[in-house]
N, C-alpha and C positions, 0 to 999 in steps of 0.2 A: 532491609529495615534500618540498619545502622545509618545508611545514607539518608533515609527518610527522617530519622531523628535529628541528624545534623542539619538538614536543609530546612526543617520547620514543617508545620502542619500544611497539608494540601488544601485545596479549595473545599469549602464546606459541602458543596453538592457531591463531592467524591467520597465523603467520609464513610457513609453507610456502605457504599459499594466496596471500598477498600477493606473495611472492617469484616464484611462477610467473606471477602476473598481470603483474608488472613485466617479466618475461622475455618474455611473449607480446607485450606492447605495446612492446617494445624500449626500455624505460626503466630496465632494470637497471643499465646502465653509469652513467647519470646519478645514480641513487640511491646507488650505491656511492661515486662521486666525492664527492657531497655529504657522505656519512658520513665518508669519509676526511679531507676537508679540515676538517670540523667537529670532528674528534677527540672523539667522544662519550664520555661517562662509561661505562666498561665495566660498572659496577654497574647502570646503567639499561638498557643495550642488550644485554648478555649476548652470545649467540652470533650476533646479527644480522650485524655486519660480516664476521665470519669466514665465515658461510654464504654471503653475497653474493660474497665473494672466491673461495670455492671454486667456485661456479657459473661465474664469469667465467673462472677458470683452466681449468675443464673445457672451456669454449667457445673457449679461446685458439687451439687447433689449427684449428678451423673458421674463425675469423676470419682467421688467417694465410693460409689457402688461398684466401680470396675477397678479401683486402684490396686487392690491386693490380688485380683484374679486376672489381670491383663497380662497375657504372655508377651506382648510387644514392649511393655515398659521395662526399663533396665536401670541399674544403679551404676554410677561411675564412682568407684572408691579412690580417693585421693590421699596420697601421702605427701606432706608438704613441710617445709621449714618456715618458721615465723621469727623474724628478727626485727630490730629497730629499723625504721619507725613503725612497721606494721604491727609489732607486738604491743604497741601502746593502745591499740584498738580494743574495745570490749567485744564479747562474742558476736553481737549483732554487726559490729563494724568489720570483723574478720569475715563473716559470711558475705557482706557486701563486697569486700575485696575479692573474694573467691568468685562471686557471681559476675563481677565485671570482667575478670580475667577469662572465665569460661565463655561468656557471651561474646566477648571480643574475638575469641579464638574460633567462634562458630559452633560451640557446643550447644545443643538444643536443650536448655534447662526447662524443667517443668515448674509450674506454680504450685505451692503447697496447698493443703486442704484446710488451713486455718481460715477463720473469718477475715482476719487481716491478711490479705494476700501477700505472700513473701516468696522469694526463691526457695525451691525445695532442696535446701542444703542443710545438712545436720552435722555439727561437730561431734566427734566421738567423745571427747572429754576436754572441755575448754581449759586453757592455761590460766594460772593465777594472773592477776593484773600486772602488766609490765614485764613479765617473765618470758624470755624467748624460748622457743622450742625447735628442736632439730629434726624431729620425725613425728609429726602430728597426723591425725586421721580425720577425714570428713567424707560423708556420703552425699553425692549430688544425684538427684533423681532426674532422669532424662525424660523429655517430652514423649508422649505416646507415639510409638511407631517411628521415632526419629533415629537416624543413624549418626555415627560420629564423623566429623568432617575430614580428619587428616590422619595418615598412618603414624606420623611422629607427633602424637598429641601433646606430650610433655613439653617439647620445644615450642609448639604453637601456643600453648597456654602461657609458658614463661615469657614469651615475647610480648605479652600484654599484661603481665603481672605487675602489681604495684611494688615500689621499693620495699625490700624486707620480706617479701613473699616469694617463695620458690617452690615449685612442684617437684617432688622427688620421683613419683611414679603414679601411673593411672592404671586401674584395672576395671574392666566392665564386668558387672555381675548380673545374674538374672534377678527378676523381681522378687523371688521368694527368699533371697539371701537375708541373713540376720543383719540388723543394723550394726555398724561398727561400735556404737555406744554400748551394745549388749555384750560385746566380745572383749572389752578392755579387761585386762587381768592385773597388770602392774605398770607403774611408771618408773623410768630410770632418770636419775637426777645427778647433776654435778654442781657442787658448791665450790666456788673459787675463794678459798679462805684467805683473808689478808695476812701477810707474813707475820705481822705483830701478834696475831691471834692463834697461830698454828699450834704452839706448844700447849697453851691452855685448852684449845679445842680438842686436841688429841686426848688429853687427860680426862676431860668431861665426857667425851664420847666413849672412852674405855670404861668409865664408871657406868654409863648408861647401858652398854652392851653386857656388862657383867650382872646387871640387876634383873630380877625376875618380873618386876612391876615398876612402871614409871608413870606417875599420875600428872595429868594436865587438867586444870580447871577451865571449863569451856561454857560459854553461854548457850543455852538451848532450851527446848521445851521439855518439861517433866510433867506427865499426866495432863497435857494440854496447857500448862502454865509456863510462862517464860521464867527462867531462873538459871542459876549456876549448877553445872553438873560436872562430875569428875570422870575423866576418860583415861584409861590405861593406854598409853601410846607405845609401850614397848613392842607389841606385835606389829605396829604400823611402820617400823623402820627395819629394812632387811638388807642383807648383803653389803654391809659397809666396808669400804676399803679406801686407803689413801694413795694418791698418785702425786707425789710431791706435796704441794700445798693445796691440792684439789681433793675434795671428798666426794666419792661416788657412792650412791646408795639407791635403794629401791623402796617404793611404797605400793601397797596393794590398792587396786581400784575396784570399785563396785558400781552397780547401776545407780545406787542411791547417792553416790558422791564419794569424796575422800577428804581427809584433813589437809588443810593448806600446808605444804612442806615448809614454808617460811615460819609458820607457827610451831611446827614440830622442832625445827632447828633452834628457834628462839628458846623453847622450853628446855632443850637438851644443853645448849651452849651458854644460856644465860645472857644472850645479847641478841639484838635485832639483826636480821639478815637483809641486806638491801636487795631489791629485785634484780639489779644488774649483776649481782654476785652469783645468782642462781640460774640454772639452765635445765630444761627438761630435754634430755638427750634422746628420749624415745618413749613410745607407749606400746606396750606389748599386747597383741591381740591373741585370743585363744582360737582354737579350731572351730569353724562354723559347722554345727551338726546338720544344718539345712543343705549345705553343699556336699557334705560327706554322703548323705542319703537323699539325693535330689528327687527321686521318684516318689518319695513320701511327702515332700513339701511343695513341689511345683504345682501351679494351678491345674486342676483336672476338670474334665467334663464328665458328669455322672449320668449314667443311663438308668432306666427303670429297674435294672437288676443290681444296681449299686456297684457295677464294674466301673473302673476309672481309666480314662485315657488321657495322658498328658496333652495339654493344649498345644505345646510346642514340639510334639513328638515327630511330626513330619513323616519321613520315610521309615521311621523306626516302627511304625504300627504294622503288625502282621495280622492278616486275616486267617483265622483257623476255622476250617469246615468241621461242623459237628452234626451228627445225626440225632435230632431230638427224639426220633421214634425208637431209638434203642431202648429195649426194656430195662427197667431199673430192678436190680436184684439186691435184696437185703439178706445178710447173714451168709 
C-alpha cells in the first residue's frame, strides 16, 4: 500500500475492485491512514480517499460492537522519548508522528471509533507545550486479527521515526488491558536552574517545603461560572532534591489532569520557567488490575447457565464429565 500511495491512484475502473480486496484482507484501515497522513493531491487521487472513508464510516457501528469483546484485537504500549523538534508538536501532532513511524515500520494500526476517523493512538498524559519528555507512554490499537511485522520492533520503528522521536520499548497487551491514561500515578521532572538563580531558588523551595499550605490563584469554573479560585499546591510537589543546579521533583497525576509544572514552579520561585529548562524524565504507571486477574476481565462467551469461557483460552479449556442424573441431597 505504501508503494500505491507513492505511485498515485490507479485507473478508476480498478478502484472498487481494489477497495473490496483491501477490505477482505483487512487492510482498508491502514490504506486510509496512509492516504490521510500523506495528504495526497486531490487532482491525482480524486474520489479515492473519500470512498475509503465512506466504507470505514459504514463499518464503524460493527467495529464499535466488537471493539471491547474482540479477542484478536491487541494494544501495543509504547514508551518513547520526545525532544526537539518533535516536542514542539501539539498532542495531535505527536500522534501523527507516532502513526507515521508505526505505519512505515509495517505495524497494522487500527482506525479509532470517533466520527472523525483518526489513528487509534492514545497518549497516556500529554506533555506541556514545548517541554521534552524522556519516558512517555502511548497506546496504539492494532487492527483486528493483525500480527506484528518484525521481531526487533523497536529498531524497525526508530528507523522511520521523525527527528526528536525515539521509541524506548514496545509491549503487546491483550484487548482487555487498562489504558495507560488510567494507570498514570506520578510524573518525574527535572528543572535546570540557571546558575544566577540557584541560591534564591533553594531558599524559596526550602520555605515552600516547610509550609503546611501554599496557595495559588487559578482561573477555573466555580459552580459552573468561570472565575478565580484558590488552589493549595503544597500536596502537588513531592520528593524534591537538588543535584547540583538541577532540581528533581515529582507531581501526582490523575485521570482528570494535573497542574502545569511550569505554573507550580513559577508560584514557588516567583519567576517564570522557560520550557527548555524543564524536562519530564518519566511517567510512572501503576499496576494494571486487569492484567493481574486476566480471567476476570478478558472477553468471555456466556452460555445459558451463565458459565463463562475465555474466548482466547484455546487448549486451556478442559471438558469435565458430569452425571446430571445424580440425585440431589439437601441437608
